C-alpha positions in Angstrom: 19.5 -3.9 -11.0 17.8 -6.4 -8.6 14.8 -8.4 -9.7 12.1 -9.7 -7.5 11.5 -13.2 -6.3 8.2 -14.5 -5.0 7.7 -15.7 -1.5 4.8 -17.4 0.2 4.6 -16.4 3.9 2.1 -17.7 6.4 0.8 -14.8 8.6 -2.4 -14.2 10.5 -3.8 -17.5 9.4 -3.4 -16.9 5.7 -0.7 -17.7 3.1 0.5 -14.3 1.7 2.3 -13.6 -1.5 5.3 -11.3 -1.0 7.9 -10.0 -3.5 11.5 -9.7 -2.3 14.3 -7.7 -3.8 17.6 -8.9 -2.3 20.1 -6.3 -1.1 23.3 -5.8 -3.0 25.9 -6.3 -0.3 28.6 -4.2 -2.0 26.4 -1.1 -1.3 25.1 -2.0 2.1 24.5 1.1 4.3 26.2 1.2 7.7 24.3 1.1 11.0 20.8 1.3 9.6 18.1 -1.4 9.5 18.3 -3.5 6.4 14.7 -4.3 5.6 12.2 -1.9 3.9 8.6 -3.0 3.6 6.6 -1.4 0.8 2.8 -1.5 1.3 0.5 -0.7 -1.7 -2.8 1.0 -1.7 -6.4 0.1 -2.5 -6.9 -1.6 -5.9 -3.1 -1.8 -6.3 -0.6 -4.6 -6.0 2.9 -5.3 -4.7 4.3 -5.5 -8.3 3.7 -1.9 -9.0 6.7 -1.0 -6.7 9.0 -2.5 -9.3 10.4 0.8 -10.4 11.1 1.9 -6.8 12.4 -1.3 -5.1 15.4 -2.0 -7.3 17.0 1.3 -6.5 16.6 0.6 -2.8 18.1 -2.9 -3.2 21.0 -1.5 -5.2 21.7 0.8 -2.2 22.0 -2.2 0.1 18.6 -2.8 1.5 16.5 -5.9 1.5 13.1 -4.8 0.1 9.9 -6.7 0.5 6.4 -5.9 -0.8 3.3 -7.9 0.1 0.2 -8.3 -1.9 -2.3 -7.3 0.7 -5.1 -9.7 1.3 -7.6 -9.7 -1.6 -5.3 -7.9 -4.1 -2.9 -9.1 -6.8 -1.7 -12.6 -5.9 -2.5 -12.1 -2.2 -4.5 -14.4 0.0 -8.3 -14.5 -0.4 -10.4 -14.8 2.7 -12.7 -17.8 3.1 -16.5 -17.6 2.9 -17.9 -15.7 5.8 -14.8 -13.6 6.3 -14.1 -10.1 5.1 -11.4 -7.5 4.4 -11.6 -5.3 7.5 -9.0 -2.7 8.0 -7.9 -4.2 11.2 -7.1 -7.4 9.3 -4.6 -5.5 7.1 -2.8 -4.2 10.2 -2.7 -7.7 11.7 -1.5 -9.2 8.5 1.3 -6.6 8.2 2.3 -7.1 11.9 2.6 -10.8 11.4 4.5 -10.4 8.1 7.0 -8.0 9.7 7.5 -10.6 12.5 8.1 -13.4 9.9 10.3 -11.4 7.5 12.4 -9.4 9.9 12.0 -11.0 13.3 15.1 -9.4 14.9 15.1 -5.9 13.6 13.0 -2.8 13.4 12.0 -2.1 9.8 11.3 0.9 7.6 7.7 1.0 6.5 6.7 2.7 3.3 3.0 2.9 2.6 1.1 4.5 -0.3 -2.6 5.6 0.1 -4.4 2.9 2.0 -1.0 1.4 2.7 0.0 4.7 4.3 -2.9 4.4 6.7 -2.1 0.8 7.4 1.6 1.5 8.1 0.8 4.5 10.3 -1.6 2.3 12.4 1.0 -0.4 12.8 3.8 2.1 13.7 1.4 3.7 16.3 0.4 0.3 17.8 3.9 -1.2 17.7 6.4 1.7 17.7 9.3 -0.5 18.7 9.0 -2.4 15.5 9.4 0.6 13.1 12.6 2.5 12.7 11.4 4.8 9.9 7.9 5.5 8.5 7.3 6.9 5.0 3.7 7.9 4.4 3.0 8.5 0.7 -0.3 10.2 0.1 -1.7 8.0 2.9 -3.4 10.2 5.5 -6.8 8.6 5.0 -10.1 9.7 3.3 -12.3 12.6 4.5 -13.6 12.3 8.1 -16.9 10.8 8.9 -19.5 11.8 11.5 -20.3 9.2 14.2 -23.9 8.8 12.8 -22.5 7.3 9.7 -21.8 4.1 11.6 -25.2 2.4 11.5 -25.8 3.5 7.9 -22.5 2.0 6.8 -23.2 -1.2 8.7 -26.6 -1.7 7.0 -25.2 -0.8 3.6 -22.3 -3.3 4.0 -24.6 -6.2 5.0 -26.8 -5.6 2.0 -23.9 -5.3 -0.4 -22.1 -8.4 0.8 -25.4 -10.4 0.7 -25.9 -9.3 -2.9 -22.3 -10.1 -3.8 -22.6 -13.7 -2.4 -25.8 -14.4 -4.4 -24.1 -13.6 -7.7 -23.4 -16.7 -9.7 -22.0 -15.2 -12.9 -18.2 -15.3 -13.2 -16.3 -11.9 -13.0 -16.6 -9.9 -16.2 -13.6 -10.0 -18.6 -12.4 -7.4 -21.1 -9.8 -6.8 -23.8 -6.4 -5.3 -23.1 -7.5 -2.0 -24.6 -10.7 -2.0 -22.5 -8.6 -2.5 -19.4 -6.2 0.3 -20.3 -9.2 2.6 -20.9 -10.6 1.8 -17.5 -7.2 2.5 -15.8 -6.9 5.7 -17.8 -10.3 6.8 -16.6 -9.4 6.1 -13.0 -5.9 7.7 -13.3 -6.2 10.5 -15.9 -2.8 12.0 -15.0 -0.8 8.8 -15.5 0.9 8.3 -18.9 -0.3 5.4 -21.0 3.2 3.8 -21.0 3.0 3.6 -17.2 -0.5 2.1 -17.3 0.7 -0.5 -19.8 3.5 -1.4 -17.5 1.1 -1.7 -14.5 -1.6 -3.7 -16.2 0.0 -7.1 -15.7 0.2 -6.5 -12.0 -3.5 -5.5 -11.8 -5.2 -7.8 -14.2 -4.8 -11.5 -15.1 -5.3 -13.1 -18.5 -8.1 -15.6 -18.2 -8.1 -16.7 -21.8 -6.1 -15.4 -24.9 -6.8 -11.7 -25.2 -9.3 -11.5 -22.3 -8.5 -10.2 -18.8 -10.1 -9.9 -15.4 -9.1 -7.6 -12.5 -6.8 -9.3 -10.1 -8.7 -8.5 -6.9 -11.5 -10.2 -4.8 -14.9 -8.8 -5.9 -15.7 -8.3 -2.3 -13.5 -5.2 -2.5 -16.3 -3.6 -4.5 -18.3 -3.5 -1.3 -17.9 -0.7 1.3 -16.4 -1.5 4.7 -18.9 -1.3 7.6 -16.5 0.8 9.7 -16.2 4.5 8.6 -12.9 6.3 8.7 -12.6 8.6 11.7 -9.9 11.2 11.5 -9.6 11.5 15.2 -8.7 7.9 15.6 -6.0 8.2 12.9 -4.6 11.1 14.7 -4.3 9.0 17.9 -2.3 6.4 16.1 -0.1 9.1 14.5 0.6 10.6 18.0 2.0 7.2 19.1 4.5 6.9 16.2 7.9 7.3 17.8 10.2 7.1 14.8 11.1 9.7 12.2 8.3 10.1 9.6 8.5 11.3 6.0 5.3 12.4 4.4 5.4 12.6 0.6 2.6 14.2 -1.4 2.1 14.4 -5.1 1.5 18.1 -5.3 -1.8 19.9 -6.3 -3.2 16.8 -8.1 -2.5 14.5 -5.2 -5.1 13.7 -2.5 -5.4 16.2 0.2 -8.1 15.8 2.9 -9.5 19.1 4.2 -7.9 18.6 7.6 -4.5 17.4 6.2 -2.5 19.8 8.4 -4.1 18.6 11.6 -3.4 15.0 10.7 0.2 15.8 9.9 0.7 17.8 13.1 0.1 14.6 15.1 3.4 13.1 14.0 6.1 14.2 16.5 9.1 13.8 14.2 7.8 14.8 10.7 9.6 15.7 7.5 7.6 16.7 4.5 8.4 16.4 0.8 6.5 17.3 -2.3 6.9 15.7 -5.8 5.1 18.4 -7.8 3.1 16.9 -10.6 3.3 13.4 -9.4 -0.4 13.2 -8.5 -1.7 10.5 -6.1 0.0 7.6 -7.7 3.5 8.8 -6.8 5.3 5.5 -7.2 3.8 5.0 -10.7 4.5 8.5 -12.0 7.8 9.5 -10.4 9.4 6.3 -9.1 13.0 7.5 -9.4 12.3 10.7 -7.5 10.5 8.8 -4.8 13.3 6.3 -4.5 15.8 9.1 -4.1 13.7 10.7 -1.3 13.5 7.3 0.4 17.2 6.7 0.3 18.0 10.2 1.6 15.5 9.6 4.5 16.7 6.2 5.5 20.4 7.2 5.2 21.2 4.7 2.5 22.5 6.9 -0.2 25.3 5.0 -2.0 28.4 7.0 -2.5 
């Protein structure tokens, strides 16, 4: 099966880290776009697609997965900048232009990545041939009056973060796995052990630190507004596959309204997968993706 190589791609003013799985030409699908872009979620990293991407590459697709800014080996913003949601969309728009300049692409986004890819597909429908949203319809809606409160909270949090002089805390491997288990109680320990090297870096023998910018511990000043997400979804012109992880996945109260905004929607459920679908059921997810993009090898 294909293994990933690391790329450094300049996009939106930053140097981004991207993993690439090269297509296996013998299995190349006919008359379908060749590039699939996998976009991870919050506090995740490109490397955790490593049990999905090889199956897609084996079926004949070129597969790329960026570390979104501030996560994994992704770009860190300079002092005075931040990780606004619009920045992620701009980053991805530029990455698509750099990585696949002459073809529409298939976008696959998980969780936060699902929201990012939906926004890009709504803003630039001509650049996206297929959209797969995996548990990525966004968090619960916010009332408008949350805006000023979030702005104040954000300024105070970022000020506090910038005055900290202590280095990020470190922890043992067992402590890191215990933290992951607490955040993902439905994910098997073997899977967490496999994911740990993508999410934490060894700073000294036996000690680890999380592989993300500490600014991600602050809360964005712009609340999530479901109505705005729906407007992006309405503008998505390509076929859309929504994958949810069953009862233990994430389901906002107005999930049906958000899904109804997609004009060409197909739905699939991976029962028991939970929110981290690409961690818990990577083979089943890869199979769904191949069926949807028309790349099933004979």
